[in-house]
C-alpha positions as CSV (number, residue, x, y, z in Angstrom):
1,M,-9.4,-0.9,24.2
2,S,-7.6,-3.4,21.7
3,D,-4.0,-3.5,20.8
4,I,-2.6,-1.1,18.3
5,S,-2.7,-2.2,14.7
6,F,0.0,-2.0,12.1
7,E,-2.4,-0.5,9.3
8,I,-4.0,2.0,11.5
9,G,-2.5,2.7,15.0
10,L,1.2,2.7,14.0
11,P,0.9,5.3,11.0
12,L,-1.4,7.6,13.1
13,L,1.3,7.6,15.9
14,L,3.8,8.5,13.3
15,V,1.5,11.5,12.4
16,L,1.1,12.4,15.9
17,F,4.7,12.2,17.0
18,L,6.6,13.0,13.7
19,G,4.1,15.0,11.6
20,L,2.5,17.2,14.1
21,P,5.8,18.9,15.3
22,H,6.3,20.7,11.9
23,G,3.2,22.7,12.8
24,A,4.5,23.3,16.2
25,A,7.1,25.7,14.6
26,D,4.3,28.2,14.0
27,A,5.3,30.2,17.0
28,A,8.8,30.7,15.7
29,V,7.2,31.6,12.3
30,A,5.0,34.3,14.0
31,K,8.0,35.8,15.9
32,R,9.9,36.3,12.8
33,T,7.3,37.5,10.3
34,A,5.1,39.5,12.8
35,P,7.4,40.6,15.6
36,R,5.1,43.3,16.7
37,V,2.4,40.7,17.7
38,Q,2.7,39.9,21.4
39,A,3.1,36.0,22.3
40,W,0.0,35.9,24.4
41,L,-2.1,37.4,21.5
42,F,-0.7,35.0,18.9
43,A,-1.3,31.9,21.3
44,A,-4.7,33.1,22.1
45,T,-5.7,33.6,18.4
46,Y,-4.1,30.3,17.4
47,I,-5.9,28.3,20.0
48,G,-9.0,30.2,19.7
49,L,-9.2,29.3,15.8
50,A,-8.5,25.7,16.6
51,V,-11.1,25.5,19.3
52,C,-13.8,27.1,17.2
53,F,-13.2,24.8,14.3
54,G,-13.0,21.7,16.5
55,G,-16.4,22.9,18.1
56,L,-18.0,23.4,14.7
57,W,-16.8,20.0,13.8
58,L,-19.3,18.6,16.4
59,V,-22.2,20.5,14.7
60,L,-21.5,20.2,11.3
61,P,-19.2,17.2,10.7
62,S,-19.6,16.7,6.9
63,L,-19.0,20.4,6.0
64,C,-16.0,20.5,8.2
65,L,-14.6,17.4,6.8
66,L,-15.0,18.6,3.4
67,T,-13.5,22.0,4.3
68,F,-10.5,20.3,6.0
69,M,-9.9,18.2,2.7
70,L,-10.0,21.1,0.4
71,M,-7.8,23.2,2.7
72,S,-5.4,20.3,3.1
73,M,-5.1,20.1,-0.6
74,F,-4.3,23.7,-1.1
75,H,-1.9,23.7,1.8
76,F,0.0,20.6,0.7
77,G,0.2,22.1,-3.0
78,Q,1.7,25.3,-1.6
79,G,4.4,23.2,0.2
80,D,5.0,20.9,-2.8
81,A,4.7,23.5,-5.5
82,N,7.2,25.9,-3.7
83,A,9.8,23.1,-3.7
84,Y,10.1,23.6,-7.5
85,T,9.6,27.3,-7.8
86,D,9.2,30.4,-5.6
87,H,6.0,31.6,-7.0
88,P,3.9,28.7,-8.4
89,H,0.8,29.3,-10.5
90,L,-2.6,28.4,-9.0
91,S,-2.9,25.5,-11.3
92,A,0.5,24.0,-10.0
93,T,-0.5,24.5,-6.4
94,L,-3.7,22.6,-7.0
95,A,-2.1,19.9,-9.2
96,H,0.3,19.2,-6.4
97,G,-2.0,19.5,-3.6
98,G,-4.4,16.9,-5.0
99,G,-2.0,14.3,-5.6
100,V,-2.0,12.3,-2.3
101,V,-5.4,13.2,-1.3
102,F,-7.2,11.9,-4.4
103,A,-4.7,8.9,-4.7
104,I,-6.0,7.7,-1.2
105,I,-9.6,8.3,-1.9
106,N,-9.7,6.5,-5.2
107,F,-7.6,3.6,-4.4
108,H,-9.1,2.8,-0.9
109,P,-12.7,4.2,-1.0
110,Q,-14.1,1.8,1.5
111,T,-11.5,2.4,4.2
112,V,-11.8,6.1,3.5
113,G,-15.5,5.9,3.9
114,Y,-15.3,4.1,7.1
115,I,-12.9,6.8,8.5
116,F,-15.3,9.6,7.4
117,V,-18.2,7.9,9.1
118,L,-16.0,7.5,12.3
119,L,-15.4,11.2,12.2
120,G,-19.2,11.8,12.3
121,S,-19.4,12.6,8.5
122,Q,-21.4,10.9,5.9
123,E,-19.7,8.1,3.8
124,E,-21.2,9.9,0.6
125,V,-18.5,12.6,1.0
126,V,-16.0,10.0,-0.6
127,N,-18.1,10.1,-3.7
128,W,-18.2,13.8,-3.9
129,L,-14.5,13.9,-3.5
130,R,-14.0,11.2,-6.2
131,G,-16.0,13.3,-8.4
132,L,-13.6,16.2,-7.8
133,S,-10.7,14.0,-8.6
134,V,-11.7,14.1,-12.3
135,M,-11.4,17.9,-12.2
136,W,-8.1,17.6,-10.4
137,L,-6.8,15.4,-13.2
138,A,-7.9,17.9,-15.7
139,M,-6.1,20.6,-13.7
140,L,-3.0,18.4,-13.5
141,V,-3.0,18.1,-17.5
142,F,-3.5,21.9,-18.0
143,A,-0.7,22.7,-15.4
144,F,1.6,20.4,-17.3
145,G,0.6,21.7,-20.7
146,K,0.7,25.2,-19.5
147,G,4.4,24.5,-18.3
148,S,3.5,25.5,-14.7
149,I,4.4,22.1,-13.4
150,S,7.7,20.3,-14.5
151,G,8.2,16.8,-15.7
152,R,10.1,16.1,-12.4
153,A,7.1,17.3,-10.6
154,M,4.9,15.0,-12.5
155,L,7.2,12.0,-11.7
156,E,6.8,12.9,-8.0
157,I,3.0,12.9,-8.2
158,G,3.1,9.6,-10.1
159,A,5.3,8.2,-7.5
160,L,2.9,9.3,-4.8
161,W,0.0,7.6,-6.7
162,C,2.0,4.4,-6.7
163,L,2.9,4.7,-3.1
164,C,-0.7,5.1,-2.1
165,A,-1.9,2.4,-4.3
166,L,0.7,-0.2,-2.8
167,L,0.3,0.8,0.9
168,P,-2.6,0.8,3.4
169,P,-4.2,4.3,3.1
170,L,-3.1,5.6,6.5
171,W,0.4,4.5,5.8
172,G,0.6,6.4,2.5
173,F,-0.8,9.5,4.4
174,A,1.6,9.2,7.2
175,I,4.8,8.8,4.9
176,Y,3.7,11.7,2.9
177,F,2.6,14.0,5.8
178,C,5.8,13.2,7.9
179,F,8.6,12.6,5.4
180,I,7.8,15.0,2.5
181,H,5.4,17.5,3.7
182,G,6.8,18.1,7.2
183,V,10.4,17.6,6.2
184,R,10.0,20.2,3.2
185,H,8.4,22.7,5.8
186,M,11.2,22.3,8.4
187,R,13.9,22.5,5.7
188,R,12.6,25.9,4.5
189,L,12.3,27.2,7.9
190,R,15.9,26.5,8.6
191,G,17.0,27.7,5.3
192,T,15.3,30.9,5.8
193,G,16.5,31.5,9.3
194,I,13.0,31.1,10.8
195,V,14.1,28.1,13.0
196,Q,17.7,28.6,14.1
197,S,18.2,28.9,17.9
198,R,17.9,26.4,20.7
199,R,15.0,28.4,22.0
200,D,13.1,27.8,18.8
201,W,13.6,24.2,19.0
202,L,12.5,24.1,22.6
203,T,9.5,26.0,21.6
204,I,8.8,23.4,19.0
205,G,9.2,20.6,21.5
206,V,6.9,22.3,24.1
207,F,4.1,22.9,21.4
208,S,4.4,19.5,20.2
209,G,4.1,18.0,23.6
210,L,1.0,20.2,24.3
211,A,-0.5,18.8,21.1
212,I,0.1,15.2,22.0
213,A,-1.3,15.9,25.5
214,V,-4.5,17.1,23.9
215,A,-4.6,14.0,21.7
216,G,-4.2,11.9,25.0
217,L,-7.0,13.7,26.6
218,G,-9.2,13.2,23.5
219,M,-8.5,9.4,23.7
220,R,-9.4,9.3,27.3
221,V,-12.7,10.7,26.8
222,Q,-13.8,8.0,24.2
223,P,-13.5,4.9,26.3
224,E,-16.3,3.2,24.4
225,L,-14.3,2.9,21.2
226,I,-11.5,0.6,20.6
227,F,-8.0,2.1,20.3
228,D,-7.6,2.4,16.5
229,D,-11.0,4.1,16.1
230,A,-10.5,6.5,19.2
231,L,-7.0,7.3,17.7
232,T,-8.3,7.9,14.3
233,R,-10.9,10.1,15.4
234,T,-8.7,12.1,17.8
235,V,-5.8,12.6,15.3
236,F,-7.9,13.8,12.3
237,I,-10.1,16.1,14.2
238,L,-7.1,17.5,16.0
239,L,-5.3,18.0,12.7
240,A,-8.2,19.7,11.2
241,A,-8.5,22.0,14.0
242,L,-4.8,23.0,14.0
243,T,-4.8,23.2,10.1
244,V,-7.0,26.3,10.2
245,P,-4.6,28.6,12.2
246,H,-1.7,26.9,10.6
247,M,-2.7,27.6,7.1
248,L,-3.6,31.2,7.9
249,L,-0.1,31.6,9.3
250,I,1.9,29.7,6.8
251,D,0.0,30.2,3.6
252,Y,-0.9,34.0,4.2
253,M,1.7,35.4,6.5
254,M,4.8,33.3,5.3
255,G,3.3,33.8,1.8
256,R,4.0,37.5,2.0
257,K,7.6,37.0,3.1
258,N,9.1,34.1,1.2
259,A,6.2,31.9,0.3
260,V,7.5,29.4,3.0
261,A,5.1,26.4,3.3
């Protein structure tokens, strides 16, 4: 394996060590929102969903990649839109969620295409998503005209586009995922009392460590790939697998409480 690179390896390590821990708080979320659910049942369901989606990726990579991208847009949109209002309109959620995803795809199609192929998908998926970006732009204009998205939010989306245009694609994603999406999520969990005790923080640390260990194992079983390629494949498939139970918990269970995302 080659040395870690600045444009690929470093931002992915940021995602792994600083971004993933916000999802490790899901155990604390479940404990507060569904106290009757036993810990072992939650863990088994969570891990089972992740393993099933990861296994499905090996069989239908293009479908799973497209599903992952669309789910991520909705999930990111929930988190960002909730930063401006407690009950965002669907158009606002979609307008927010597509910002960073479509920016990276449109400004860096060749790099994104290479990553998609590395993930076992087809490069044509990039063109499909670029086509959807036209619909996203129309949704953004509609949401702003309807008043469901504020001028301040539009400035944020514009700033994200500038950031993604100027930076290598994985750096743009890492900065958004770690320091905007992840920070907002943890701030809400603390503000609503979901994460408050030392035990909660210890749980986050333990689950973060387990996720990193799984990533390390994933790297070990791909000795034929250079470090950056193995890390790219491992991190994104791990993110996709964990997104399914994370979204069900955050966007559904927490949505029933206080729309925490």
